[in-house]
N, C-alpha and C positions, 0 to 999 in steps of 0.2 A: 223338721220334726223328728228326723232320725239322728240328729246330733253328729255323732262322730262320722257319719258317712254322707252328710249332705254335700261336702265339697265334691265328692266323686260324682254325684248325681248332677251338681251344677254344670260340671264339664261336659256330661252327656246330654243335658236339657238345654245348653246354650244355643244350640242350633235352631231350637224352635222359638227363642225370644227375638222380637223385633228390636228395632233401634229404639233408644230412648227419646222420648220427646221433651221439649223443654217444660220445665216445672213451674206452675204458677207460684207466684212470690206470696208469702205470708209471714207474719211476725213469728219468730222462733225457729224458723226451718232453714236449714243449712242446705249447701249444695252438693253434699257428699252422699252419693246415692249408696245403696247396699242391699242387695238380694242376701242376706246372711242366714245362717243356718237355722235350723230350728224346728219349731213346735207349732203350736196353735192356740185357738180360742175363741170366743165370741161374745159378750155381753155386758150394766150398772145396776147395782144392788136393788132388787125389788121391782125393776121397771119392765121386765121383759113380759109380765103378765102370765107366768107360768102358773099362778093360782088360778085354776079354772080354765087354763089353755088359751087365754087370749093374748093378743099381743104378739104374734108371730109373724105377721105380715110385715111388708116393707113400708117405710114412712113415707108414702107419697112416691113420686117419680113417674117418668114416662112409661107409656105402654108399648113402645116400640121396641123392635129387635128381639134377638135371643131364641133360643130353642126351647121347646116344651111348653106345658101349660102353666097353671097356676101353682105355687108353691104347696108343700105339705099342709094338710088340714090340722087343727089342733090336736095335740098329743105330744109324745116325746119328739124332742128337737133332733135334727139332723144338720150338724155344722161342719161345713167343708172348708179347708183350707184351699185358697187358690193363689198360686205363686206369681210373682210379677215376671217370672222368666220363662214360663212353659204354659201351654194350653191356650185354647180359644174361648174368650167369654161367651161368643155365640153358639159353643157347642155344649155348654153346661146343662146338665139336666135339672134345671129350676124346679121342675115338677116334684123332684125328689128330695128337695132341700128346704130348709126353714132359715137357715143363715149361711152367708159366706164370709170368710175371714181373708182379706187380702194381705199377703206377706211379701216383704216385711218393711217397716221402716225402723230406724235405730234412734235410741235417745242420744243425747250428747251430755256430757258432764256438767254443762252450764245450764242445762234445761231445754235446749233446743231439740229439733228433730232433723234427720237427715231427709233430703229429699225423696218423695216418692218415686220408685222406679217405673218407668212406662206410665206416666199419669194418664195418657189416653186410654190404656186398657182399663184403669181404675174408674174412668168416667163411663166407659161402656158398659163395664161390670154392674156398676150402681144403676144405670139406665135400664139395663135388661132385668136385673134382680127385682128392682122396686115395681116395674111393669108386671110382674109376676108374684107379688106379695112376699118377696124374700128380702130379709134384712142383710146389710152389708156393714161389717166392722173392719178397722184397720188393725192389724197385728204389729205390736211394737216389740221388738226384741229378737228372740231367736237364740240358737246355740252360739253363733257368733265365734266359733272357734273356742268356746269355753271362756271368752272374755266379757264378763259382766261389769267391768270396771266403770262404765258410764252410768249404768244403773246405780251402782254403790255409791259414786260420788254425788251424783245428782240427789239422790234419796236422802243423803246425809246433810244436804244443804237446804234449809227452807226456802231460801230465795231461789234456788235453782228448781226446787219442786213446784214452787208457785208458777215460774216460767214454763215449766214444763207441762204443767196443766193448762196454762193459756195456750201453748202451741198445739196441745192435743185438741183443744176446742176449736182453734182455727182452722186446723186440717180437717176436722169434721165439717165445719161450716162450708169450707171451700168445695168439698167433694159430696156434700150431702149424705154424709155417712150416718149410720144409725148406732154405732158404739165403738169401743176400743177393747182390745184384747191385749193384756200385759203378759208378755212371754219372757219375764225375768228368769234366766237359768244360770244359776239358782241362788236365792237369798240364802245367807248362812244363819244358823242359830245364833241368837245373841243380837248385837247391835244391828246388824244386817237385817234381821227379821224385824225388829223395832222400826227401822227406817222404812221397810217395805210396808208395813201396817199404816205408817204416817202417809205414805204415798198413795195407797189405796183409799185412805180416809179423805184425802184432799181431792182425789179424782171423783169419788162418790158424792161428795159434798157439791161439787160443781155440776156433775152430769145428771145426778138424780132429778132436780128441779126442771132438767131439760128434756126428761123422759127418754134419755140415751142409756144404751147398754153397757155394762162393764163386766168383763169376764178376765179369767186368768188360765194360762196353761201351767200345769204343774207336773212334777215327777211323778211316776207311778206309785211308788212307796218308798219306805225307808227314812233314814236319818235326814237326808237332804229335804224330805217332805216337810220337817218341823220348821224350816225356814219360812213357812207360810202360817202365820199365827192363825188360831181358830177365831180370834175376834174380827177377822176379815171376811170370814164366811158369810155374815149377813149382809155384807156391801156388795157381793157378787150376785150377778144373774146366773152365770155358769161357772163352773171349775172343770176345766178340760184336762182330763187325766191321761197322760201319756203313757198307756200300758203297752209299751213296746221298746225296743232296743236295750231291753235289761241285760241280755246274754248274746254271745254270738251264736250263730246257728238258729235254732227255734227261739227267735226273739220275742215271740209275741203269742204264746199258746193260750188256750182258754183258761187254763188254771191260773195264769198271771193276770187275766182280766178279773177273774173272781178275787183274786188277792188284793189287787189294787182298789178295787171298790170296797172290799172289808177294811182296808187301811183308811180310806178317807171318811167313810160312813162312821167307822169306829172312833174317828176324831170329833166327830159331831156334824160333819158336813150334811145338810139336808139332801135328801134323796133326790129331789127334784133338781137340784143343782149339780148333782154328780154325773158329768158326762164322760162316758167311757170312750177312750181314744181308740181308733181302729187304723192300721197301716194298710195303705194301698200299695205296698212295695214289699219286697223281700231282700234277705241277705244271708250269707255273703256269696257274691259281692252285692252291693246295693243295686236292685234291679225293679223297675217299675212292673206292676201287675200286668199291664197291656203287653209289656216286652215279654214276659213269661207266657202269656197266651199266644203270642206270635211264634214263640219258639216251640211250644208243646200244646197241641190242641187239647190234651186232657188236663191242662193246668187248673183250670176253674174247678175240677172236681177233686183235688188233693192240696195238700198244703206245702209240697217241696217239688222243686224240679232240679235234679242234680244236687248241688251242694247249697241252693238258693232256697230258704225257708220263708213262708209267707202265709197268709190265710186266704184258703179258696173260699168258694160260695157257702159250703156247708158250715165253715167256721164263722164266717162273718155273719151268717143268719143265727147262729147259736149265741154268738156274743151280743148281737142286736136284741135277742130276746132277752139275754140276761140284763142288759142295760134298761130295756123296757120294764122289766120286773123289779129291779133293784135301784135304778137310777132314774135320771131324767131324759136320756137319750145318748146318741152317740156323736163323736166328732171324728174327722178324717184327715189324715195327712196322706197324700194330698189329691185333689181332684183331677189333675191333669194326667195322673198315672192309671186311671181307670180305663176300661174299654167302653165303646159306645153302642155295644150290641148286646145280644141276650146274655153274654157272660159278664156283663157289667156288675161290679160289687154293689154299687150305690143302687141298682135296681134290686139287688138281693136284700139290701137294707130295708127297702120300701116294702118288699114282700113280707119280710119278717115282722115288720110293724103292723101289718095288716090293715093299713088305712089308705 
């Protein structure tokens, strides 16, 4: 989610990740794993039940395992990214979430997918989340060091696009997933944008009859946002707006959140699909919120510790209220960087939602 600085975080977080297990075999999935950089997202056009607040629970699954009670009641969504390389599925606050996106797998130029990293973690996540009425999507893409060539080549080739859709459906079936999040960073204006729209149409046509979710992670604002054509808005359940990492230092102030929502709503994105991204980290250097709290007991009450700028509890609450008023909810990059005590930013989000 943090794009330029994710590689630094991967080095820090690698000590938390377990060894990768063998990957189930399925059509269109290659054996080249990859926790790549990136972003977020969660859900297929019109299938989430946002109209009237239905459809936020999980699609079946076991009631075993995990922490916390049932997921959020109907209302604004709370979508959290959970990476393959850090965190414990059993420690997630499922009672404060509506959706979880497992990050990441990558597309291949020919229309395949790289293998899921730590597939046993994904299996555990789905079981625990579904048992608490929380949906799980697979996030495809990410920053990937700025290399989106596989997306570009795949989406430009109708045969590869069809193979990609087949691979996505196969992956979702294997892991009992509820949806897919397309994190293409970033389609360009012109031919690339046209191909992006074609890809989203192909996914929607296949996933909509299945009742599956389709979402996208998008840049906060600006010219690069034009690579996501307005014609795709109706096909998404959620559009996850990465309202962070725009500048060094104070990279995600409240004013940026306002501006990003204004940009996407101004382009015609329905408010109920506009999901405001919140960072659970600070920079520079890139530092998890929980680490900042460990270093400074007053960190939850402010937005900077030394040279590291982040969002403390009050700012997270203010942004959540903004998202509740002007949008459809919030998205988080990423869940493993939160605390699990009274200083938790996810708990602050729930408090601001008031449900």
